[in-house]
C-alpha positions as semicolon CSV with decimal commas, in nm:
position;residue;x (nm);y (nm);z (nm)
1;X;-2,659;3,705;1,653
2;X;-2,708;3,485;1,957
3;X;-2,876;3,152;1,972
4;X;-3,166;3,083;1,742
5;X;-3,391;2,913;1,993
6;X;-3,722;3,093;1,969
7;X;-3,903;3,223;2,273
8;X;-4,270;3,147;2,238
9;X;-4,609;3,199;2,388
10;X;-4,534;3,460;2,648
11;X;-4,876;3,388;2,765
12;X;-5,148;3,464;3,010
13;X;-4,971;3,260;3,274
14;X;-4,852;3,572;3,454
15;X;-5,184;3,746;3,430
16;X;-5,296;3,594;3,758
17;X;-4,968;3,669;3,934
18;X;-5,083;3,939;4,167
19;X;-4,991;4,051;4,512
20;X;-5,341;3,966;4,624
21;X;-5,417;3,646;4,437
22;X;-5,311;3,419;4,154
23;X;-5,056;3,161;4,056
24;X;-4,745;3,130;3,845
25;X;-4,561;2,877;3,637
26;X;-4,211;2,956;3,514
27;X;-4,035;2,767;3,237
28;X;-3,694;2,808;3,077
29;X;-3,690;3,117;2,857
30;X;-3,504;2,948;2,573
31;X;-3,776;2,691;2,548
32;X;-4,118;2,836;2,596
33;X;-4,367;2,979;2,838
34;X;-4,713;2,828;2,866
35;X;-5,065;2,948;2,918
36;X;-5,214;2,760;3,209
37;X;-5,549;2,608;3,118
38;X;-5,773;2,368;3,305
39;X;-5,612;2,029;3,329
40;X;-5,915;1,801;3,298
41;X;-5,930;1,764;2,919
42;X;-6,054;1,430;2,789
43;X;-6,118;1,303;2,443
44;X;-6,441;1,454;2,315
45;X;-6,645;1,135;2,326
46;X;-6,535;1,062;2,683
47;X;-6,608;1,398;2,844
48;X;-6,937;1,300;3,001
49;X;-6,875;0,933;3,064
50;X;-6,514;0,882;3,162
51;X;-6,343;1,047;3,456
52;X;-6,016;0,870;3,393
53;X;-5,740;1,059;3,214
54;X;-5,680;0,853;2,900
55;X;-5,349;0,702;2,795
56;X;-5,205;0,862;2,486
57;X;-5,279;0,562;2,266
58;X;-5,648;0,592;2,358
59;X;-5,677;0,928;2,186
60;X;-5,759;0,936;1,815
61;X;-5,471;1,037;1,590
62;X;-5,665;1,329;1,447
63;X;-5,649;1,492;1,790
64;X;-5,271;1,443;1,818
65;X;-5,003;1,642;1,640
66;X;-4,781;1,473;1,385
67;X;-4,421;1,533;1,485
68;X;-4,317;1,303;1,200
69;X;-4,361;1,607;0,976
70;X;-4,022;1,711;1,120
71;X;-3,852;1,378;1,191
72;X;-3,976;1,041;1,073
73;X;-3,803;0,877;1,369
74;X;-3,590;0,943;1,674
75;X;-3,300;0,786;1,483
76;X;-3,326;1,059;1,220
77;X;-3,311;1,317;1,500
78;X;-2,999;1,140;1,630
79;X;-2,830;1,176;1,291
80;X;-2,878;1,552;1,309
81;X;-2,741;1,550;1,663
82;X;-2,421;1,382;1,543
83;X;-2,404;1,616;1,246
84;X;-2,398;1,918;1,477
85;X;-2,135;1,763;1,703
86;X;-1,908;1,629;1,431
87;X;-1,958;1,854;1,129
88;X;-2,058;2,195;1,262
89;X;-1,912;2,270;1,605
90;X;-1,546;2,202;1,517
91;X;-1,554;2,436;1,217
92;X;-1,611;2,761;1,405
93;X;-1,268;2,770;1,566
94;X;-1,125;2,807;1,217
95;X;-1,297;3,142;1,177
96;X;-1,190;3,293;1,509
97;X;-0,975;3,601;1,456
98;X;-1,056;3,615;1,083
99;X;-1,390;3,795;1,069
100;X;-1,239;4,116;0,936
101;X;-1,212;3,925;0,610
102;X;-1,542;3,964;0,424
103;X;-1,540;3,615;0,272
104;X;-1,456;3,448;0,602
105;X;-1,726;3,647;0,779
106;X;-1,998;3,553;0,531
107;X;-1,902;3,187;0,545
108;X;-1,904;3,196;0,925
109;X;-2,246;3,362;0,947
110;X;-2,393;3,121;0,695
111;X;-2,250;2,827;0,887
112;X;-2,400;2,963;1,208
113;X;-2,742;2,990;1,047
114;X;-2,723;2,638;0,908
115;X;-2,634;2,503;1,251
116;X;-2,908;2,689;1,438
117;X;-3,164;2,601;1,175
118;X;-3,102;2,233;1,245
119;X;-3,093;2,295;1,619
120;X;-3,428;2,474;1,608
121;X;-3,585;2,168;1,448
122;X;-3,418;1,939;1,702
123;X;-3,538;2,151;1,992
124;X;-3,901;2,162;1,885
125;X;-3,911;1,789;1,819
126;X;-3,742;1,679;2,143
127;X;-3,926;1,928;2,362
128;X;-4,268;1,839;2,227
129;X;-4,186;1,468;2,214
130;X;-4,111;1,487;2,585
131;X;-4,423;1,693;2,655
132;X;-4,644;1,412;2,519
133;X;-4,540;1,191;2,808
134;X;-4,311;1,323;3,080
135;X;-4,234;0,966;3,187
136;X;-4,085;0,883;2,845
137;X;-3,721;0,826;2,937
138;X;-3,594;0,833;2,578
139;X;-3,768;1,162;2,501
140;X;-3,638;1,313;2,827
141;X;-3,287;1,203;2,736
142;X;-3,318;1,363;2,392
143;X;-3,442;1,685;2,548
144;X;-3,153;1,688;2,795
145;X;-2,898;1,611;2,523
146;X;-3,015;1,890;2,295
147;X;-3,012;2,136;2,587
148;X;-2,645;2,056;2,636
149;X;-2,589;2,083;2,262
150;X;-2,747;2,429;2,263
151;X;-2,493;2,542;2,521
152;X;-2,206;2,399;2,317
153;X;-2,334;2,578;2,006
154;X;-2,363;2,909;2,190
155;X;-2,010;2,869;2,322
156;X;-1,875;2,784;1,976
157;X;-2,006;3,107;1,824
158;X;-1,951;3,332;2,126
159;X;-1,653;3,501;1,959
160;X;-1,856;3,640;1,667
161;X;-2,030;3,937;1,828
162;X;-1,722;4,065;2,016
163;X;-1,504;4,039;1,703
164;X;-1,753;4,232;1,493
165;X;-1,815;4,494;1,758
166;X;-1,439;4,550;1,771
167;X;-1,441;4,646;1,402
168;X;-1,480;5,015;1,312
169;X;-1,844;5,116;1,273
170;X;-1,764;5,227;0,919
171;X;-1,669;4,871;0,827
172;X;-2,003;4,738;0,949
173;X;-2,188;5,015;0,766
174;X;-2,016;4,912;0,443
175;X;-2,117;4,550;0,501
176;X;-2,478;4,654;0,557
177;X;-2,495;4,777;0,198
178;X;-2,350;4,465;0,038
179;X;-2,597;4,235;-0,134
180;X;-2,436;3,920;0,004
181;X;-2,495;4,048;0,358
182;X;-2,855;4,163;0,302
183;X;-2,988;3,913;0,558
184;X;-2,753;4,052;0,822
185;X;-2,802;4,425;0,765
186;X;-3,019;4,475;1,074
187;X;-2,785;4,257;1,278
188;X;-2,491;4,483;1,189
189;X;-2,692;4,791;1,279
190;X;-2,764;4,637;1,620
191;X;-2,393;4,576;1,675
192;X;-2,310;4,936;1,586
193;X;-2,559;5,061;1,843
194;X;-2,414;4,825;2,105
195;X;-2,056;4,936;2,057
196;X;-2,049;5,208;2,321
197;X;-2,168;4,961;2,584
198;X;-1,919;4,685;2,508
199;X;-1,611;4,682;2,728
200;X;-1,257;4,565;2,672
201;X;-1,181;4,194;2,641
202;X;-1,061;4,148;3,000
203;X;-1,354;4,354;3,135
204;X;-1,605;4,152;2,935
205;X;-1,448;3,833;3,063
206;X;-1,477;3,959;3,420
207;X;-1,845;4,050;3,375
208;X;-1,916;3,713;3,220
209;X;-1,746;3,537;3,510
210;X;-1,965;3,726;3,756
211;X;-2,283;3,593;3,596
212;X;-2,310;3,288;3,818
213;X;-2,270;3,501;4,128
214;X;-2,533;3,747;4,007
215;X;-2,770;3,459;3,944
216;X;-2,759;3,360;4,309
217;X;-3,041;3,597;4,402
218;X;-3,303;3,435;4,182
219;X;-3,172;3,095;4,288
220;X;-3,219;3,190;4,652
221;X;-3,571;3,311;4,575
222;X;-3,659;2,994;4,386
223;X;-3,523;2,765;4,655
224;X;-3,691;2,961;4,931
225;X;-4,034;2,975;4,765
226;X;-4,029;2,623;4,621
227;X;-3,845;2,413;4,876
228;X;-3,840;2,594;5,210
229;X;-4,176;2,767;5,223
230;X;-4,440;2,608;5,447
231;X;-4,801;2,671;5,349
232;X;-5,066;2,631;5,620
233;X;-5,370;2,405;5,620
234;X;-5,714;2,564;5,655
235;X;-6,077;2,450;5,648
236;X;-6,247;2,458;5,309
237;X;-6,614;2,568;5,272
238;X;-6,724;2,212;5,352
239;X;-6,521;2,206;5,674
240;X;-6,253;1,973;5,537
241;X;-5,882;2,032;5,591
242;X;-5,704;2,159;5,282
243;X;-5,349;2,283;5,247
244;X;-5,292;2,609;5,068
245;X;-5,053;2,608;4,773
246;X;-4,974;2,837;4,485
247;X;-5,121;2,583;4,245
248;X;-5,455;2,583;4,430
249;X;-5,468;2,948;4,525
250;X;-5,623;3,092;4,209
251;X;-5,920;2,855;4,236
252;X;-5,956;2,948;4,605
253;X;-5,979;3,315;4,506
254;X;-6,277;3,239;4,281
255;X;-6,477;3,074;4,559
256;X;-6,812;3,231;4,645
257;X;-6,732;3,180;5,015
258;X;-6,579;3,514;5,115
259;X;-6,451;3,397;5,452
260;X;-6,273;3,107;5,282
261;X;-6,113;3,352;5,037
262;X;-6,000;3,575;5,324
263;X;-5,851;3,286;5,518
264;X;-5,682;3,157;5,202
265;X;-5,526;3,495;5,128
266;X;-5,414;3,548;5,484
267;X;-5,275;3,196;5,503
268;X;-5,081;3,221;5,177
269;X;-4,936;3,559;5,266
270;X;-4,839;3,439;5,612
271;X;-4,619;3,173;5,451
272;X;-4,433;3,441;5,257
273;X;-4,434;3,667;5,560
274;X;-4,249;3,402;5,759
275;X;-3,965;3,435;5,505
276;X;-3,991;3,811;5,458
277;X;-3,635;3,901;5,558
278;X;-3,478;3,643;5,328
279;X;-3,702;3,742;5,038
280;X;-3,643;4,114;5,093
281;X;-3,267;4,061;5,091
282;X;-3,278;3,845;4,778
283;X;-3,480;4,109;4,593
284;X;-3,250;4,382;4,721
285;X;-2,954;4,183;4,588
286;X;-3,122;4,135;4,249
287;X;-3,185;4,508;4,216
288;X;-2,826;4,589;4,311
289;X;-2,706;4,333;4,057
290;X;-2,913;4,495;3,782
291;X;-2,772;4,835;3,873
292;X;-2,415;4,705;3,884
293;X;-2,430;4,561;3,532
294;X;-2,602;4,875;3,401
295;X;-2,329;5,098;3,543
296;X;-2,054;4,866;3,422
297;X;-2,189;4,894;3,068
298;X;-2,222;5,272;3,091
299;X;-2,599;5,299;3,095
300;X;-2,766;5,579;3,286
301;X;-2,977;5,344;3,495
302;X;-3,094;4,985;3,524
303;X;-3,414;5,050;3,328
304;X;-3,225;5,185;3,028
305;X;-2,993;4,886;3,039
306;X;-3,278;4,634;3,052
307;X;-3,469;4,801;2,768
308;X;-3,156;4,816;2,553
309;X;-3,182;4,442;2,486
310;X;-3,456;4,520;2,234
311;X;-3,369;4,889;2,192
312;X;-3,693;5,001;2,353
313;X;-3,689;5,374;2,436
314;X;-3,738;5,458;2,803
315;X;-4,027;5,674;2,686
316;X;-4,227;5,357;2,616
317;X;-4,195;5,233;2,975
318;X;-4,241;5,572;3,137
319;X;-4,532;5,662;2,910
320;X;-4,708;5,338;3,002
321;X;-4,693;5,419;3,372
322;X;-4,767;5,790;3,344
323;X;-5,064;5,746;3,110
324;X;-5,210;5,467;3,322
325;X;-5,171;5,673;3,640
326;X;-5,373;5,951;3,474
327;X;-5,653;5,714;3,379
328;X;-5,706;5,501;3,688
329;X;-6,066;5,614;3,728
330;X;-6,174;5,338;3,490
331;X;-6,017;5,072;3,712
332;X;-6,163;5,241;4,020
333;X;-6,506;5,215;3,857
334;X;-6,449;4,843;3,797
335;X;-6,364;4,796;4,166
336;X;-6,680;4,989;4,258
337;X;-6,886;4,767;4,031
338;X;-6,755;4,461;4,211
339;X;-6,837;4,624;4,542
340;X;-7,196;4,692;4,437
341;X;-7,258;4,355;4,271
342;X;-7,144;4,163;4,580
343;X;-7,296;4,407;4,829
344;X;-6,967;4,484;5,003
345;X;-6,881;4,775;5,230
346;X;-6,527;4,775;5,095
347;X;-6,335;4,564;4,846
348;X;-6,041;4,360;4,971
349;X;-5,775;4,199;4,757
350;X;-5,940;3,861;4,794
351;X;-6,260;4,002;4,636
352;X;-6,100;4,085;4,302
353;X;-6,111;3,744;4,135
354;X;-6,459;3,611;4,205
355;X;-6,641;3,607;3,869
356;X;-6,898;3,884;3,852
357;X;-7,115;3,645;3,654
358;X;-7,166;3,282;3,743
359;X;-7,042;3,046;3,476
360;X;-7,312;3,009;3,212
361;X;-7,224;2,639;3,205
362;X;-7,165;2,637;2,832
363;X;-6,985;2,328;2,706
364;X;-6,781;2,390;2,392
365;X;-6,659;2,061;2,244
366;X;-6,338;2,091;2,046
367;X;-6,506;2,065;1,705
368;X;-6,733;2,356;1,802
369;X;-6,432;2,540;1,943
370;X;-6,261;2,516;1,605
371;X;-6,564;2,674;1,438
372;X;-6,559;2,959;1,690
373;X;-6,187;3,015;1,630
374;X;-6,239;3,038;1,254
375;X;-6,542;3,265;1,282
376;X;-6,395;3,500;1,541
377;X;-6,070;3,548;1,348
378;X;-6,232;3,596;1,006
379;X;-6,174;3,976;1,020
380;X;-5,803;3,901;0,970
381;X;-5,869;3,793;0,613
382;X;-5,900;3,487;0,395
383;X;-5,530;3,398;0,394
384;X;-5,518;3,403;0,774
385;X;-5,829;3,183;0,782
386;X;-5,675;2,940;0,536
387;X;-5,367;2,901;0,759
388;X;-5,593;2,835;1,058
389;X;-5,784;2,569;0,865
390;X;-5,457;2,401;0,770
391;X;-5,349;2,390;1,131
392;X;-5,681;2,275;1,271
393;X;-5,732;2,000;1,014
394;X;-5,378;1,874;0,950
395;X;-5,260;1,771;1,296
396;X;-5,070;2,081;1,400
397;X;-5,250;2,060;1,736
398;X;-5,211;1,816;2,023
399;X;-5,558;1,866;2,160
400;X;-5,638;1,670;2,474
401;X;-5,479;1,580;2,802
402;X;-5,338;1,231;2,834
403;X;-5,165;1,056;3,120
404;X;-4,829;1,221;3,202
405;X;-4,869;1,490;2,937
406;X;-4,713;1,828;3,016
407;X;-4,970;2,076;3,146
408;X;-5,071;2,404;2,989
409;X;-5,074;2,528;2,632
410;X;-4,800;2,659;2,405
411;X;-4,694;2,706;2,043
412;X;-4,363;2,659;1,867
413;X;-4,223;2,629;1,517
414;X;-3,897;2,532;1,353
415;X;-3,803;2,732;1,046
416;X;-3,912;2,554;0,730
417;X;-4,182;2,351;0,906
418;X;-4,538;2,427;1,009
419;X;-4,600;2,540;1,368
420;X;-4,724;2,313;1,646
421;X;-4,975;2,394;1,919
422;X;-4,989;2,207;2,250
423;X;-5,325;2,213;2,427
424;X;-5,502;2,043;2,714
425;X;-5,847;2,129;2,583
426;X;-6,133;2,094;2,832
427;X;-6,455;2,191;2,647
428;X;-6,467;2,530;2,819
429;X;-6,451;2,888;2,699
430;X;-6,109;2,909;2,865
431;X;-6,004;2,624;2,637
432;X;-6,121;2,814;2,329
433;X;-5,944;3,126;2,454
434;X;-5,619;2,933;2,501
435;X;-5,655;2,779;2,154
436;X;-5,709;3,115;1,986
437;X;-5,420;3,263;2,185
438;X;-5,175;2,993;2,083
439;X;-5,280;3,009;1,720
440;X;-5,193;3,377;1,736
441;X;-4,835;3,270;1,802
442;X;-4,853;2,982;1,554
443;X;-4,973;3,194;1,263
444;X;-4,718;3,462;1,357
445;X;-4,448;3,195;1,322
446;X;-4,596;3,085;0,990
447;X;-4,597;3,435;0,841
448;X;-4,252;3,533;0,969
449;X;-4,090;3,207;0,859
450;X;-4,249;3,232;0,516
451;X;-4,150;3,594;0,454
452;X;-3,813;3,636;0,625
453;X;-3,478;3,461;0,589
454;X;-3,383;3,245;0,884
455;X;-3,141;3,505;1,021
456;X;-3,424;3,750;1,097
457;X;-3,728;3,525;1,119
458;X;-3,794;3,532;1,494
459;X;-4,039;3,787;1,633
460;X;-3,892;4,014;1,906
461;X;-4,022;3,941;2,255
462;X;-4,164;4,293;2,278
463;X;-4,398;4,213;1,987
464;X;-4,460;3,841;2,033
465;X;-4,762;3,876;2,258
466;X;-4,940;4,122;2,030
467;X;-5,046;3,849;1,788
468;X;-5,188;3,620;2,057
469;X;-5,363;3,895;2,254
470;X;-5,519;4,039;1,938
471;X;-5,674;3,699;1,876
472;X;-5,819;3,688;2,226
473;X;-5,969;4,034;2,184
474;X;-6,125;3,927;1,854
475;X;-6,266;3,617;2,021
476;X;-6,416;3,818;2,308
477;X;-6,577;4,068;2,070
478;X;-6,720;3,785;1,862
479;X;-6,871;3,609;2,165
480;X;-7,017;3,935;2,299
481;X;-7,176;4,021;1,964
482;X;-7,335;3,678;1,920
483;X;-7,457;3,643;2,280
484;X;-7,815;3,516;2,286
485;X;-7,912;3,672;2,621
486;X;-7,812;3,947;2,861
487;X;-7,666;3,687;3,098
488;X;-7,449;3,544;2,822
489;X;-7,341;3,889;2,708
490;X;-7,259;3,989;3,065
491;X;-7,053;3,673;3,105
492;X;-6,835;3,753;2,802
493;X;-6,809;4,121;2,892
494;X;-6,678;4,006;3,230
495;X;-6,428;3,781;3,052
496;X;-6,307;4,073;2,839
497;X;-6,286;4,306;3,138
498;X;-6,085;4,042;3,324
499;X;-5,846;4,000;3,032
500;X;-5,772;4,373;3,021
501;X;-5,758;4,407;3,399
502;X;-5,509;4,123;3,442
503;X;-5,304;4,180;3,127
504;X;-5,288;4,557;3,135
505;X;-5,358;4,710;3,475
506;X;-5,196;4,441;3,688
507;X;-4,880;4,423;3,477
508;X;-4,851;4,802;3,467
509;X;-4,888;4,815;3,845
510;X;-4,610;4,558;3,877
511;X;-4,396;4,758;3,636
512;X;-4,444;5,076;3,837
513;X;-4,343;4,896;4,156
514;X;-4,036;4,747;3,986
515;X;-3,925;5,090;3,868
516;X;-3,980;5,237;4,214
517;X;-3,755;4,984;4,389
518;X;-3,475;5,043;4,137
519;X;-3,518;5,420;4,169
520;X;-3,491;5,386;4,546
521;X;-3,163;5,193;4,536
522;X;-3,021;5,413;4,259
523;X;-3,102;5,709;4,483
524;X;-2,880;5,567;4,756
525;X;-3,146;5,406;4,976
526;X;-3,175;5,041;5,073
527;X;-3,465;4,803;5,036
528;X;-3,601;4,653;5,356
529;X;-3,915;4,463;5,442
530;X;-4,073;4,784;5,568
531;X;-3,985;4,990;5,261
532;X;-4,097;4,714;5,021
533;X;-4,424;4,672;5,210
534;X;-4,480;5,047;5,199
535;X;-4,408;5,078;4,827
536;X;-4,626;4,776;4,749
537;X;-4,913;4,900;4,965
538;X;-4,896;5,246;4,810
539;X;-4,926;5,116;4,454
540;X;-5,214;4,884;4,546
541;X;-5,412;5,165;4,707
542;X;-5,344;5,400;4,415
543;X;-5,451;5,148;4,151
544;X;-5,760;5,007;4,322
545;X;-5,898;5,337;4,450
546;X;-6,127;5,459;4,729
547;X;-6,346;5,149;4,752
548;X;-6,045;4,924;4,814
549;X;-5,907;4,856;5,161
550;X;-5,551;4,735;5,209
551;X;-5,510;4,440;5,445
552;X;-5,186;4,428;5,637
553;X;-5,114;4,078;5,510
554;X;-5,144;4,198;5,148
555;X;-4,842;4,426;5,188
556;X;-4,608;4,128;5,155
557;X;-4,746;4,056;4,806
558;X;-4,427;4,178;4,635
559;X;-4,254;3,864;4,764
560;X;-4,467;3,636;4,542
561;X;-4,373;3,783;4,203
562;X;-4,083;3,591;4,046
563;X;-4,079;3,824;3,745
564;X;-3,918;4,092;3,961
565;X;-3,602;3,884;3,912
566;X;-3,632;3,906;3,532
567;X;-3,507;4,265;3,501
568;X;-3,800;4,477;3,379
569;X;-4,000;4,217;3,191
570;X;-4,365;4,257;3,287
571;X;-4,435;4,585;3,106
572;X;-4,437;4,393;2,775
573;X;-4,771;4,235;2,859
574;X;-4,930;4,576;2,908
575;X;-4,780;4,730;2,594
576;X;-4,873;4,421;2,391
577;X;-5,243;4,433;2,478
578;X;-5,246;4,810;2,420
579;X;-5,101;4,764;2,073
580;X;-5,324;4,462;2,000
581;X;-5,636;4,653;2,101
582;X;-5,553;4,939;1,865
583;X;-5,472;4,703;1,579
584;X;-5,804;4,522;1,628
585;X;-5,993;4,853;1,644
586;X;-5,829;4,967;1,320
587;X;-5,935;4,643;1,148
588;X;-6,293;4,661;1,281
589;X;-6,318;5,028;1,183
590;X;-6,196;4,926;0,835
591;X;-5,923;5,184;0,833
592;X;-5,755;5,183;0,490
593;X;-5,478;4,922;0,483
594;X;-5,528;4,817;0,848
595;X;-5,561;4,446;0,775
596;X;-5,270;4,448;0,529
597;X;-5,048;4,636;0,777
598;X;-5,127;4,382;1,046
599;X;-5,036;4,086;0,827
600;X;-4,716;4,267;0,729
601;X;-4,641;4,311;1,099
602;X;-4,688;3,938;1,157
603;X;-4,455;3,872;0,864
604;X;-4,178;4,107;0,973
605;X;-3,985;3,881;1,213
606;X;-3,691;4,080;1,348
607;X;-3,624;4,271;1,027
608;X;-3,633;4,599;1,221
609;X;-3,642;4,726;1,579
610;X;-3,954;4,622;1,776
611;X;-4,096;4,970;1,828
612;X;-4,042;5,052;1,461
613;X;-4,216;4,732;1,350
614;X;-4,524;4,841;1,544
615;X;-4,498;5,193;1,400
616;X;-4,505;5,039;1,053
617;X;-4,833;4,875;1,153
618;X;-4,970;5,213;1,262
619;X;-4,908;5,183;1,638
620;X;-4,667;5,420;1,811
621;X;-4,601;5,291;2,162
622;X;-4,391;5,597;2,248
623;X;-4,717;5,793;2,243
624;X;-5,008;5,772;2,487
625;X;-5,286;5,708;2,232
626;X;-5,283;5,324;2,234
627;X;-5,287;5,318;2,614
628;X;-5,556;5,584;2,647
629;X;-5,772;5,404;2,392
630;X;-5,743;5,075;2,579
631;X;-5,837;5,218;2,918
632;X;-6,129;5,409;2,764
633;X;-6,249;5,088;2,603
634;X;-6,218;4,921;2,942
635;X;-6,436;5,198;3,088
636;X;-6,696;5,141;2,816
637;X;-6,702;4,769;2,895
638;X;-6,756;4,843;3,266
639;X;-7,037;5,086;3,180
640;X;-7,205;4,824;2,961
641;X;-7,179;4,563;3,236
642;X;-7,328;4,807;3,485
643;X;-7,626;4,877;3,258
644;X;-7,703;4,505;3,219
645;X;-7,671;4,446;3,593
646;X;-7,908;4,736;3,669
647;X;-8,151;4,607;3,408
648;X;-8,155;4,262;3,570
649;X;-8,175;4,382;3,931
């Protein structure tokens, strides 16, 4: 069954990772990913008067989460730590080699669940305790200790899957029908489907031993782009020296000074260009590694192997790319709109992130933000609203930035306990958007944990972003509908267009490029700087259309995308927003049972395969309809923006 550490908030952090602009933050997958939000959040009463970031004890308790709902003290956490080490870990060796016995197997699986249930609680507490203050040595030590304990737990139960896969499929099918094993029925079905790709004991051991070597390519990339890369210093719009960095780059790309944007883009890309041969070889090695493991496990190609983790049909991935390629005129129209609004002859990559509408300078204090969250998500029903109210009023949320607090926003939950949401709220619309996004994950946790046994309570990664993106779409629609002026409406239409552009089109473009480089190597060709630049340039030109011009320095953009080392990961953002958009449309159109189906989807955990869970909610991602509907909606948004702009000109 694997470790029970839940992956959470696969968030908008990658939405700005583009070959022509943006930034990226990567965190450990077992822990969480975060949505980057502005980092200037102060306590509500201090926003206008205090520029200092407050200490944690200066923030009112009502704006801080209450981790004591899980553990009353660190000492209580320590007792669970010792319980895992002393009572749980030693017991598993007694089951090794005995899982063909039904009683022994059930006891072993129950013991595994009990252990991971405690570990999940320990992980959430220690991780979020540390995030409150990254200088807290005791919290950092707890976090480090539980990370090591996770590894020990995974090692202790590593024999379970191989032993069960070695059993005849008929034996697992019999177990699936037994009442005592009802919580593990889907797990057994997964093992049956994996059987043909599991090798002999010695072969599996050899593949496992090669893991460290295969991981060298991403390590090389990380070291090269974090430690060795040298970013240049340029003049900012005020004539002051400023060094380019990935952390600053996204704000540079939103500057109204076009020459500054151009120099920023050229400067950033030159830093990667100086390391182009190393980065091309590391990516080439990663692709070859993916192909090697796919062939070793008897898959037809690397894509099939990567998708098999969640049993996603190749048709889902291929359909995403093919349908998008047939509907690029909507994105081309968006590029043309930018060209016309800014009076450009041609659009360059560094022109794609300047807001079409100047910020309407609307301050949204947290208490007002909560009201907006509740109002915008009311179409999801009274029960959903009640859960939101519980979370917003009962200290599920750590609201504001404090000194040494971890940046960004995230959500996490331990089974049996309410979810937690980490924010760095800054009185902006982005802050409200991050809050509504994270509560999408939080309420998803709440529903799944309430309705599923622990063994199948976690939401598959393929589906996890649907809940959060649906909330953002609902928020955008709400803000557009209540806009008091054309300027305000245009601002929120621009926000919605940007969400779809970055979440759908950009991630699909990345996914197409990733498939093309694997296809090239699987076809017997090598990847070089020239071939990578060519493939990257081709996909940029295709996606952005006739009004876009490709700068030579933009061709190296492939070298900035760390997700290309994650083995076909980015497509999930595009499929998630496609599914979320259709689910929201069904609810707004009051299709019979739409709201109930959505809540059932949130409650499903991993009780079935990801694609089937979405089908049960009325969304078939093997078909083109959800994708076509999203891009058509995007086109409608662009048309509406164009009408307002013409009206105001």
